[in-house]
Structures are given as structure tokens and as C-alpha cells.
TIZAVEX-150459 format. One record per residue (C-alpha): residue number from 1; residue in one letter; x, y, z. Coordinates in steps of 0.001 Angstrom, whole numbers, always signed. Layout:
  torti  tordo        x        y        z
    NUM      A        X        Y        Z
...
This chain:
  torti  tordo        x        y        z
      1      M  -180326   +93760  +158599
      2      Q  -181673   +90307  +159598
      3      T  -181612   +87321  +157324
      4      N  -183209   +83847  +157909
      5      N  -181831   +80984  +155878
      6      P  -184217   +77955  +156211
      7      G  -182949   +75163  +158508
      8      T  -180334   +77454  +160175
      9      V  -180170   +79959  +163020
     10      S  -181189   +83570  +162580
     11      V  -178398   +85963  +161554
     12      T  -178296   +89704  +162203
     13      I  -175914   +91746  +160079
     14      P  -174762   +94905  +162036
     15      Y  -175891   +97209  +159226
     16      A  -178557   +99860  +159180
     17      P  -179515  +100827  +155572
     18      R  -179554  +104538  +154881
     19      K  -183119  +105391  +153503
     20      Q  -181484  +106713  +150344
     21      F  -180349  +103228  +149536
     22      L  -183624  +101466  +150309
     23      P  -184586  +101508  +146525
     24      L  -181497   +99571  +145903
     25      H  -182103   +97011  +148602
     26      E  -185761   +96589  +147686
     27      R  -185273   +96457  +143876
     28      T  -186834   +93709  +141794
     29      D  -184888   +94418  +138696
     30      R  -182135   +91858  +137724
     31      F  -179733   +94593  +136600
     32      Y  -179427   +97890  +138367
     33      V  -177426  +101153  +137959
     34      C  -176709  +103317  +140939
     35      V  -175171  +106814  +140294
     36      A  -174123  +108288  +143770
     37      H  -172254  +111334  +145012
     38      R  -168928  +110837  +146818
     39      R  -169196  +109584  +150468
     40      A  -172812  +108557  +149975
     41      G  -172121  +105064  +151242
     42      K  -172600  +103119  +148121
     43      T  -169793  +100586  +148770
     44      V  -171126   +99780  +152299
     45      A  -174571   +99245  +150942
     46      C  -173507   +97062  +148160
     47      I  -171202   +94869  +150358
     48      N  -174159   +94261  +152712
     49      E  -176380   +93515  +149662
     50      L  -173958   +90838  +148720
     51      I  -173771   +89419  +152204
     52      K  -177542   +89334  +152458
     53      A  -177930   +87683  +149061
     54      A  -175322   +85162  +149775
     55      L  -176988   +83993  +153047
     56      T  -180408   +83870  +151586
     57      C  -179649   +82238  +148177
     58      Q  -181389   +78915  +147722
     59      L  -179120   +77592  +145043
     60      P  -176365   +75232  +145920
     61      N  -172957   +76736  +146544
     62      P  -173869   +80368  +145840
     63      R  -171201   +82600  +144550
     64      F  -171115   +86505  +144704
     65      A  -168530   +88936  +143757
     66      Y  -167466   +92498  +144264
     67      V  -165495   +93886  +141371
     68      A  -163306   +97109  +141536
     69      P  -161299   +98676  +138751
     70      T  -158112   +97022  +140344
     71      F  -157450   +94327  +142938
     72      A  -155686   +96824  +145104
     73      Q  -158728   +99129  +145095
     74      A  -161080   +96246  +145953
     75      K  -158810   +95528  +148929
     76      D  -158479   +99231  +149978
     77      V  -162125  +100014  +149486
     78      A  -164191   +97095  +150437
     79      W  -162227   +94300  +152229
     80      E  -162469   +95732  +155669
     81      Y  -166192   +96265  +155260
     82      L  -166764   +92752  +154141
     83      K  -164926   +91347  +157139
     84      D  -166549   +93694  +159653
     85      Y  -170061   +93000  +158507
     86      T  -169529   +89269  +158556
     87      R  -167526   +88991  +161798
     88      D  -170564   +87763  +163953
     89      I  -171697   +85144  +161548
     90      P  -171048   +81803  +163155
     91      M  -168453   +79615  +161322
     92      V  -167412   +82201  +158788
     93      G  -164156   +81590  +156969
     94      V  -161868   +84462  +155980
     95      N  -159255   +84006  +153240
     96      E  -156936   +87044  +153304
     97      S  -154865   +86308  +150180
     98      E  -157969   +85800  +147929
     99      L  -160134   +88517  +149616
    100      R  -162781   +85885  +150081
    101      V  -165277   +85194  +152866
    102      D  -166993   +81709  +153105
    103      L  -170326   +81606  +154774
    104      P  -171748   +78622  +156728
    105      N  -174454   +77913  +154214
    106      G  -171810   +77193  +151477
    107      S  -172025   +80589  +149924
    108      R  -168992   +82641  +149115
    109      V  -168367   +86469  +148577
    110      R  -165111   +87330  +146918
    111      L  -163441   +90609  +145774
    112      Y  -161870   +90952  +142390
    113      G  -159975   +93608  +140203
    114      A  -161109   +94172  +136705
    115      E  -157541   +94801  +135438
    116      N  -157240   +91057  +135206
    117      Y  -160669   +90249  +134438
    118      D  -159745   +87182  +132286
    119      R  -159000   +85492  +135623
    120      M  -162804   +85385  +136216
    121      R  -163425   +83575  +132986
    122      G  -165178   +80283  +133525
    123      L  -166693   +81221  +136993
    124      Y  -170397   +81169  +137701
    125      L  -171945   +83916  +139656
    126      D  -175350   +84490  +141402
    127      G  -174747   +88165  +141904
    128      V  -172142   +90865  +141175
    129      V  -171434   +94401  +142104
    130      L  -169287   +96465  +139769
    131      D  -167933   +99514  +141745
    132      E  -166752  +102579  +139716
    133      Y  -167658  +100813  +136501
    134      G  -166540  +103808  +134442
    135      D  -163002  +103071  +135443
    136      M  -163086   +99565  +134083
    137      D  -162519   +98039  +130620
    138      P  -166139   +97463  +129386
    139      S  -165076   +94192  +128070
    140      A  -164840   +92935  +131736
    141      W  -168654   +93029  +131732
    142      T  -169550   +92133  +128250
    143      S  -167103   +89367  +127710
    144      V  -166590   +87643  +131069
    145      I  -168922   +88751  +133863
    146      R  -172245   +88856  +131981
    147      P  -171719   +85288  +130765
    148      A  -170941   +84150  +134243
    149      L  -174465   +85141  +135370
    150      S  -176264   +83291  +132588
    151      D  -176904   +79761  +133776
    152      R  -177929   +80717  +137268
    153      R  -179836   +83921  +136152
    154      G  -177625   +85964  +138388
    155      W  -178024   +89724  +138986
    156      A  -175656   +92662  +138673
    157      V  -175513   +96186  +140276
    158      F  -173435   +98809  +138683
    159      I  -172327  +101779  +140996
    160      G  -170063  +104742  +140608
    161      T  -169632  +108475  +140249
    162      P  -169713  +110134  +136853
    163      K  -166415  +110718  +134894
    164      G  -167639  +112143  +131755
    165      D  -169331  +110645  +128716
    166      N  -167993  +107076  +128975
    167      H  -169405  +103565  +128981
    168      F  -170885  +104058  +132503
    169      H  -172836  +106994  +131072
    170      E  -173954  +104797  +128108
    171      L  -175147  +102091  +130545
    172      W  -177087  +104730  +132541
    173      K  -178774  +106015  +129323
    174      A  -179494  +102539  +128088
    175      S  -180815  +101061  +131290
    176      G  -184591  +101118  +131315
    177      P  -185776   +98149  +129344
    178      R  -187262   +95152  +131228
    179      E  -184952   +93787  +134008
    180      W  -183163   +97167  +134379
    181      G  -183599   +99656  +137125
    182      K  -181618  +102875  +138090
    183      L  -181098  +105221  +141052
    184      R  -179355  +108716  +141178
    185      L  -178286  +110198  +144429
    186      R  -177179  +113889  +144286
    187      A  -175601  +115466  +147221
    188      S  -178017  +118467  +147024
    189      E  -180837  +116036  +147460
    190      T  -179767  +113210  +149679
    191      G  -178929  +115205  +152953
    192      I  -176165  +112827  +153724
    193      L  -173359  +115364  +153838
    194      P  -173650  +118564  +155802
    195      Q  -174233  +121848  +153686
    196      D  -170969  +123403  +155142
    197      E  -169056  +120378  +153880
    198      L  -170534  +120845  +150533
    199      D  -169898  +124503  +150466
    200      D  -166153  +123878  +151262
    201      A  -165914  +121274  +148488
    202      K  -167524  +123634  +146000
    203      R  -164958  +126245  +146803
    204      A  -161993  +123877  +146547
    205      M  -163098  +122282  +143237
    206      T  -163816  +123640  +139650
    207      P  -167513  +123835  +138846
    208      E  -167158  +120761  +136414
    209      Q  -165484  +118684  +139218
    210      Y  -168027  +119551  +141725
    211      A  -170919  +118814  +139263
    212      A  -169517  +115310  +138526
    213      E  -168468  +114315  +142053
    214      Y  -171352  +115699  +144112
    215      E  -174203  +116323  +141678
    216      C  -173711  +113201  +139596
    217      S  -173439  +115103  +136237
    218      F  -172154  +113185  +133339
    219      D  -171697  +116374  +131201
    220      A  -168368  +117396  +132809
    221      P  -165238  +116102  +130876
    222      V  -163009  +113580  +132596
    223      V  -160564  +115463  +134914
    224      G  -156994  +115351  +133496
    225      S  -158150  +113879  +130187
    226      Y  -155690  +114367  +127271
    227      Y  -158339  +114233  +124463
    228      G  -161757  +114798  +126109
    229      Q  -162183  +118351  +125128
    230      L  -160912  +117785  +121620
    231      L  -163553  +114836  +121214
    232      E  -166261  +117097  +122563
    233      E  -165364  +119496  +119781
    234      A  -165456  +116702  +117132
    235      D  -168832  +115778  +118505
    236      R  -170149  +119346  +118246
    237      D  -168698  +119611  +114757
    238      S  -170597  +116379  +113730
    239      R  -167320  +114539  +113121
    240      I  -168402  +111540  +115216
    241      T  -170850  +110156  +112787
    242      G  -171432  +107469  +110142
    243      V  -168178  +107303  +108200
    244      P  -168304  +104828  +105176
    245      V  -165208  +103262  +103843
    246      E  -163918  +104974  +100640
    247      R  -163332  +101985   +98361
    248      N  -160748  +103885   +96129
    249      H  -158595  +104580   +99263
    250      P  -156597  +102033  +101210
    251      V  -157463  +101177  +104755
    252      H  -154454  +101434  +107079
    253      T  -154135  +100063  +110632
    254      A  -152387  +101263  +113749
    255      W  -151594   +98675  +116479
    256      D  -150838   +98473  +120263
    257      L  -149566   +94987  +120574
    258      G  -150291   +93202  +123913
    259      I  -148721   +90021  +125077
    260      G  -150633   +88964  +128152
    261      D  -152571   +92172  +127689
    262      S  -155160   +93657  +125406
    263      T  -154229   +94431  +121704
    264      A  -155894   +97332  +120133
    265      I  -156240   +98266  +116404
    266      W  -157422  +101486  +114812
    267      L  -158498  +101194  +111158
    268      F  -158344  +104542  +109149
    269      Q  -158130  +106094  +105749
    270      T  -156563  +109271  +104623
    271      V  -158799  +111310  +102265
    272      G  -157004  +114515  +101376
    273      R  -156261  +116269  +104588
    274      E  -158951  +114344  +106404
    275      V  -158438  +111237  +108362
    276      H  -161466  +108774  +108321
    277      V  -161298  +106526  +111369
    278      V  -163658  +103734  +110266
    279      D  -163247  +100834  +112720
    280      F  -161663   +99802  +115928
    281      I  -160761   +96310  +117334
    282      E  -159662   +95305  +120797
    283      H  -159506   +91978  +122439
    284      A  -157357   +90123  +124984
    285      G  -156289   +86558  +125501
    286      V  -155959   +85678  +121877
    287      G  -153030   +85351  +119379
    288      L  -152164   +87412  +116336
    289      D  -153978   +84975  +114061
    290      W  -157268   +86144  +115628
    291      Y  -156710   +89648  +114734
    292      A  -155630   +88718  +111242
    293      A  -158871   +86898  +110819
    294      E  -160834   +89866  +112039
    295      L  -159199   +92046  +109503
    296      Q  -159814   +89587  +106796
    297      K  -163505   +89353  +107716
    298      R  -163842   +93133  +106948
    299      G  -162928   +92680  +103333
    300      H  -160864   +95729  +102953
    301      L  -157944   +96366  +100803
    302      Y  -155155   +97356  +103160
    303      G  -152296   +99663  +103015
    304      M  -149837  +100075  +105858
    305      H  -150006   +98359  +109242
    306      L  -148270  +100679  +111723
    307      V  -146824   +98880  +114733
    308      P  -144672   +99964  +117761
    309      H  -140928   +99482  +117854
    310      D  -141237   +96602  +120383
    311      A  -142840   +94537  +117787
    312      Q  -139066   +93828  +116714
    313      A  -138345   +92216  +120097
    314      R  -137962   +88463  +120047
    315      E  -140272   +86361  +122104
    316      L  -138906   +83786  +124416
    317      G  -141197   +80931  +123441
    318      T  -140736   +81079  +119703
    319      G  -137652   +83064  +119046
    320      K  -139535   +85206  +116463
    321      T  -140443   +88743  +116610
    322      R  -144079   +89743  +116402
    323      L  -143249   +91530  +113150
    324      E  -142246   +88194  +111818
    325      T  -145252   +86474  +113112
    326      M  -147592   +89140  +111597
    327      A  -145599   +88820  +108211
    328      S  -146356   +85077  +108328
    329      L  -150119   +85900  +108564
    330      G  -149889   +88337  +105536
    331      I  -149630   +91443  +107570
    332      N  -146453   +93388  +106658
    333      G  -145946   +95822  +109603
    334      T  -144253   +99237  +109455
    335      V  -142481  +100112  +112597
    336      V  -143360  +103548  +113865
    337      P  -140284  +105584  +114884
    338      T  -139358  +105593  +118540
    339      H  -140605  +108724  +120278
    340      K  -141382  +110339  +123765
    341      V  -144821  +109553  +124992
    342      D  -145448  +113377  +125478
    343      D  -144471  +113892  +121739
    344      G  -146938  +111211  +120679
    345      I  -149718  +112617  +122741
    346      N  -149206  +116096  +121265
    347      A  -149229  +114592  +117829
    348      A  -152558  +112836  +118649
    349      R  -153979  +116132  +119822
    350      L  -153244  +117764  +116603
    351      L  -154543  +114757  +114568
    352      I  -157961  +114627  +116227
    353      A  -158845  +118006  +114688
    354      R  -158499  +116384  +111273
    355      C  -160381  +113177  +112155
    356      W  -163813  +111861  +111532
    357      F  -164856  +108889  +113685
    358      D  -167464  +106232  +112774
    359      E  -169957  +106662  +115550
    360      K  -170816  +103029  +115960
    361      K  -167730  +101080  +114975
    362      T  -165196  +103115  +116979
    363      A  -167433  +103828  +119906
    364      Q  -165330  +101635  +122146
    365      G  -162064  +103161  +121136
    366      V  -163465  +106801  +121281
    367      T  -164725  +106074  +124826
    368      A  -161277  +104878  +125771
    369      L  -159775  +108125  +124280
    370      R  -162109  +110316  +126324
    371      N  -160980  +108495  +129484
    372      Y  -157190  +108532  +128833
    373      R  -155856  +110871  +131382
    374      R  -152923  +111993  +133457
    375      E  -152074  +110096  +136622
    376      W  -153017  +111799  +139880
    377      D  -150479  +112113  +142743
    378      N  -152452  +111762  +146071
    379      K  -149483  +112892  +148176
    380      K  -148822  +116123  +146123
    381      K  -152461  +116635  +145202
    382      A  -151494  +117334  +141594
    383      F  -151280  +115489  +138284
    384      K  -148187  +113642  +137311
    385      T  -146459  +114204  +134051
    386      T  -147228  +110638  +133057
    387      P  -150465  +109066  +131767
    388      L  -152575  +106706  +133964
    389      H  -152093  +103150  +132837
    390      D  -155597  +101535  +132860
    391      W  -158136   +99882  +130446
    392      S  -158118  +103006  +128175
    393      S  -154228  +102898  +127624
    394      H  -154330  +100267  +124835
    395      A  -156586  +102252  +122606
    396      A  -154734  +105479  +123364
    397      D  -151352  +103968  +122673
    398      A  -152573  +102576  +119319
    399      F  -153942  +106025  +118370
    400      R  -150633  +107556  +119394
    401      Y  -148802  +105185  +116978
    402      L  -151344  +106244  +114356
    403      A  -150441  +109870  +114858
    404      M  -146760  +109293  +114679
    405      G  -146953  +107114  +111574
    406      I  -149733  +108688  +109555
    407      E  -147484  +110683  +107272
    408      R  -146080  +107381  +106067
    409      A  -149524  +106010  +105542
    410      S  -150589  +109139  +103675
    411      T  -147989  +108560  +100931
    412      R  -149809  +105304   +99938
    413      S  -152219  +106224   +97280
    414      K  -153116  +102655   +96209
    415      P  -154132   +99603   +98358
    416      I  -151512   +96862   +98697
    417      S  -152683   +93434   +97710
    418      Y  -151259   +90717   +99815
    419      D  -150866   +86897   +99282
    420      L  -153011   +86297  +102244
    421      K  -152193   +83521  +104713
    422      W  -154478   +84422  +107360
    423      V  -156290   +81931  +109597
    424      V  -160052   +81984  +109533
């Protein structure tokens, strides 16, 4: 690849694009979704796309970013590629601690991890690649990265391999209006991997795994998912649909309380033996007063507010417990009994069979539940007995508290009226 920046010397990047990725390199769409099979070379293609864009951007001080689900993944997957493909550029600066390359025209390419996406808040970007977007908290895009592109009309490329019906799938289905383009690269069609390698992979994997990893199918459930199959059944039974709030029943809440992390809240009602999950809230970087105001905006008459036992721990800054802070805002929390995570997950599994989820208002939470899965041990090539802690954990933990505390909520037949002190 050769680039020519006006007023400077010609630069040759030692990268020969695969023909399969030429549609990505030649795109005119501002936003682009690329679904590609394993070992297709999507990360190499996108790193070089960032380098080319950085060297040819005509705006002052161009800024480009590659974002992986975690900072460690960004370093492991893309950092060596970024250094290798910029090594022959004159006067290039390399910052190892920040995973950043500074180019001689004043542009910069930097790697980030989406697990701390708030650290990107306030930046501007001329272009960004989001690698394995399905493993990220979708709020990284909607609340931080998308606004960072606005003032300079920056572009974004989403790449990844399917992992079930998650927000990456939603993005793939939704892309198509003006400014959006898409590309799907299946192993059976690209010719990148030899057939004997594909045959061996097919023998070693389940049909569902192979379909997702090599044939780019979104239909296969997330491997290791705790709740994926149960939610598929709920969908087939039409229990993920419009769920109106029953005005003669209280609305209860179940919380996973974050400190420097996300806080997630499920809003639900018990109607006979049915559990109507009517809403979901998740946000990060705000205080409890923000969540109190969000609940107040919804105008419900609330019943119980189920919170984890660590809500009773005193915070160093205030000396108060979060339970006390919630009470000062008019939210009288009920502590869910301590329990083993496995017991809570089993309770949540049993509960899902009784649940009806509002299709629109709980979409973010349901997507998180579909993606909540066991952690994989690369050394032993087996699943660990513990859940993977990622963006889906907050919603899943809150749902676990719902499952462990719902019997208490079910005893409340009438809404509780509070002397509200919430901050608007």
C-alpha cells in the first residue's frame, strides 16, 4: 500500500491487501460492518486501514483508534501489527505504555480497551475500528465513541465473528441505511484457509461452533452461555414481546451496584406466577441520585428494591453505606441474602421460564443475559466453573439478585408510597 501526503515524501506501507478485503478498503460508507471467519486477516486489514487513513487525513492533528474488548486484548492482538506496519515510516514515534504510534504528519493511531471506555470520553476521533464488537458493552459505542466522531465527521468500522444473537447481530441487521455498508466473509467462500484445515476444524467443533466461527452464522447460541438456550425458548414462546405495566401491581427493582463500574437495574412485577420484566436501566460514571431520578421519571408506584449484601459496606469517602445513601433518596433497599454464585445462576435459570420480557425496554439487558457465559481456560481447553466477568456481568448479576429475592417481592401485594426525596 502506498500513500502520498501532500508536501511530504512518498510512504510505502509493507501491506498487500487480500482481495477479500478490497471492499472494506475501497468503501465509501462512513460506517461499515465486517463479519469475517476466524483467521481471515480482519485485524491486519483494519490496522492498515487506520495507518493509511492517518497518513492521508487532511484535518489538523488527526486521531485514529483501534478498540478491542479489553486493553490486554488490544495489546496481544494488534500492537505488534501496528508497530510492524509503521516501522519504515520516517520519524515515527512509538509509545509502548500507551500503545500509541505518532506519525510525522501529526496524526496518531492508538489502541484502547472497551472495558474502560469512559477513559475515551472527551476525545475526538477521525476514524475508529471496533474489533470483536459483540464482546463489548454496547454503551462504549453509543455513549462515548459515536459522539467522539461527530465534530470531525469521523468514520467507524465494526469487525468480528458472530457470537449469537447479540448487539453485533443487531448492528449487522440494522446496517443498510445511508452511510452504512456491510461485508460478510465465510470460510467456505473466501478460499483463505485450506479445505483440509476446515475439515479438521469441523471434526473438532460442534456444528453450532463451526457455523459461528467459520461460516459467520448468528443463529448459533453463545458457546458457554448460561441463559442463551432459555432465552431462545422464551423468544419462541413469544415471551419476549410488549409487556405493559400492570397499574394494580407494584413495580419492584433488582440492582447490581457499581462504584467505578456500571450499575444495572431490572424493573419487574409479579403477576400470579408470572414475572413481568418491564424495563432495564444500566449506566456508568454517575451517582445513585441519577438512578433515583431515572426511576422517578418512569412514574411507577414501587414495591421492593432488591440490592446485594455489599450495599451494607461503608464507603471510605462518606462513611455511609450505599443502603443509607439510597434511603436518603427515598429508595428503601432490601438486602438479598448472601449466596453462592452457582446457586444464584441456577435460581435465575428456573426464573426465566416464568418471565415475560418487554422486547424494547429490556433489549439491552436481555442481550447481556444471552452473552453471560462461563470463562474459557485456554490452557486446559475447557470451561472454568466461574463466569466470565465482562460487560454482560452487571445485568446478569442484577438478574441473579432478582431471582434470589423475588419471593420477598412476591409477598408485596400493594405498592409502597414513599416520601420521595429524589433528585431530578
